[in-house]
N, C-alpha and C positions, 0 to 999 in steps of 0.2 A: 890211274892217270890222271892225274890234274892237268885241266889247260890252262894256260896263261893266255888271257887275255890282254891285250895291248892298249891302251886307252888311246882313242880316237875322238878328238873334239866331234860336236855335233855340226853339222854342215847348217849354216844359215845362208838365208838369201842376202845379198848386197841390196845395201840399201839404193833405193831409187834416187838417182839423180833428179835434183830440181829443174825444171824447164826456166829459159830465160824470163817467161812473164812470171812464174812463180818468185824467180829472185827480185825483178822489176816490183812486185807486188809486195815483199818482205821488205824491200830498200824502201817504199813509199811509206808503209806502215810504219818505220824508223823513223822516219823523218817526220810525219806526221806528230807524233808522239812527241820528239825534240820541241818542235815549235810548240804545241802545248804547254811542255814543262817552262820553254822559256816566255812564255806568255803569264804562266802563274805566277813567276819570280818577277816578271815585270810589275805586277799588279800590288808587288809589296812596297811599303814605303822608302825602303834603300834605296832603289833600283829609281823611285821617283825622286826622292831628292837628289841622286847623285844627276837625272837629269837636269833638273830643275837649277843646281847651286853647282858653282865653281869645284873643281877638284883642289880645293885648299883648306886649311883647318882655320876655320872660325875665329880662334884665339891666339894660336901661335904662328899662325900664317905660313905654315908648312905646305909646300906643294906637293900634288902625287899625280904620279903616272899610271900607265897600266899594269906596271911591275907591281907597284906597291898600293895600288888601291884598297888591297883588303884591308888596310890600317887606317883609313878612313872610316869613321861612322856617323850615325847619325843618333843627335841628340835630340829628345824633346825638350823644348824650353819649358813647358809647364811640369815636367817629370810626369808626365799623363800619356802613356804610350799607347791609349784607347783614342787620342787625339792627334785625327792624322787628318788635317785640312788637304783637301788635293791643290791648293796653292802653296803649298810647304811652310806657310808663316809658322807654325809650331816645330820644325826643324832645324837642326844647325847641324853642319856637318863640322866634326870633329874627331882630330888625329887620336888613336888609342888613349896615349896619354894625357890629352888636356880632357877626354872625357873621363877618364877615372877620377882626373883630381874635381870635377865638375860635381860628380858624382858624390867623392869623398864630403867635400864641401856642406853638399845638401845633408847629407846620412850625420853629418857634425850638427847643422842647423837644427834639426830633426831632433838629436841628441839632445841638444841644449835645454829644450822647452822654451825657447823665446818667441817672443813674437817677429814677426817680421819687420825686417828697418823700416820705419815711417819717412815716409817723403820730408826731405828739408822744407823746412818754413820757410815762406817769402822773409826775404832781407828786410828792416825797417830802412823807409827813406830816408837821405842823410838829409839832416838837420843845418849841417853848416853850408853855407853859399860862398866858397871863396871869390866869388865877380861880384858881391854885394856894394865895394865901394869902390868899384871899377869906375864908375862915374866921375868919383871925386879926383881920382889921380888923374884922368885925363881935363882934367879941368885946373889942373896947376901951373 
């Protein structure tokens, strides 16, 4: 006679419930981690630029709110992403469209293998004096 064994799950001890102190300690740990993460993000140049400069595109003038702030980017004026002065003098807030346009123009400039545009020369002084004979006109 074969005996049939019925399957019975192994009994396990119930998980111990956390005390109020343990829950509070876990919550404090989560909050401190969140604050550290926020501080490290704030150390980035984008967050600094958004604090320093207005939430407006420097080219087209489009204004940004908290809802669409992700579309506002930080452009490095000298195209050197390692040049991040604390005063924000190398940063310019641009919308994603103007930022893309700026980098396209810069890439085309580099591809053309031309020198940077030189500053305009000072204009030559005028040689004509329209008031040269003004005294003669008054003496008439």
